[in-house]
C-alpha positions, 0 to 999 in steps of 0.5 A: 366899151362905148359907141362913139361917132367922130366927125373928121371931115378933113383927113390927111395923109401925113408925113413926118420928116426929121432933119438933124438941122433944118437950113432954110433956103438950102437943100435939106435931106431928111434923116427919116420919114414916116407916113400914116393916116391923120387929121384931127378926127382920125387922130382922135378916133385912133386914141379912142380905139386904143382905149377900147371904144367902138369908134366910127369915123365920118370922112370926106376923101378922094383919090389915091390918098383917100384909098390909103386912108380907108385902108389905114382905118380898116387895119386899125378896126375903125369903121369909116363912113366915107364920102368920096369926092373928086379931089385928091385928099391932102397931104400934111407934112410935119417938119422937125428940126432936131437941133432946135426942136422947132416943129413946122406943119405944112398943110395942102389945100383940099376942097369940094364943089357944090355939085358933089352934094357932100352935105346931103350925101353925108346926112344920108349915110348917117340916116340909119345910125343910132345908139351912140354914147358920144358924138365928137366933132373934130376939125374944120370942114373941107373948103366948099362944104357948108358950115351948117354941116356940123349943126345938121349932124348934131341934129341927125345923131342924138347922143347923150354926150356931144363934144366940139373941137371946131371953131370956124363952124361954130354958131349959137345953134351948134353951141346949144347942141354941145355939152363941152367945147374943147379948143386952143387959146387962139381959137377961144379968142376967136370965139370971144370975138363972136360974142356967143354964149358957150357951154363948159369950155376947155382951153389948151395953150400948148405947154402953158396952163390949160383953163376950164370955164364951167357954164351954168349958175355955178360958173367958175374958172379952173387953171391947170398948170402943166409941168415942164416937159423935157425931150419933146419930139412932136407936139402935133396932134396933142390936142386931139389926144386931149379930146379923145381922153376927155371923151373917155373920162366923161363917159366913165363918169369922171368929174369935168375937172379930173377928166381935163387933168387926165386929158391934159396929161395924155396930150403932154405925154404924146408930145414926147413921141414922134407919132400923133396920138401915141404916148406911154401910159406910165408917163401920162400918169406921172404927168397927171400927178404933177399937174397943179389944179387951181380954182380961181375966185 
């Protein structure tokens, strides 16, 4: 069991609503509704906890929803470092049209004010922590939190494995602290626009092929062709499952190529369930066996 610190600074209280058929412009009554704690960091932490790791989660939260999230983490044995603010933690709603299979995500705003000194309080809360096996940074920071926060955390928390799943806060200094960057195809295009040198980078692209760009003198690109999935229910959170499994496999000493294949399989399997971060292990293994790995010249 490894000791892992996950930064999920912008959590959410999540609602998943299923409709037999969603009709825009009309009154729509949900067939089912589920509520639970979520956000990129929390989703990642939940999967890692399920894999047997000791996980601590750093969150910025407030209000009634913030209280719900604290209780949610406690009930799942995730230690949370909570920076409490005045704003109400956002609600994110996943809307699923079962007829078409279309999934829509609705995200409420969440922001903090400078006088709340979130960065200073957060770094102070991390002062006594040490002995981490991995640091995983997931998701963007709340509006009003300075982008430097991730760099400050990376410098404050020494860990032999640092994985970034962020984009807006990326800088050459932060990338220099990371071992691996895991982002989606749209985010990678944004990274390319910045013209920054990046470490080994894993790129997901929904149901399309994933890519591994290895850094260093032996730089190469590997493509991972995913099998077609049938019965997709909810793809939201699949990328967070990938991040968690990638961390898990790398901590086990798995090669980066094999680690990404196993992680992609977990993300794909999670799309077949309603809840983010949940998957059937037998299904994950079956998908992993059907992923075609091709090294490009």
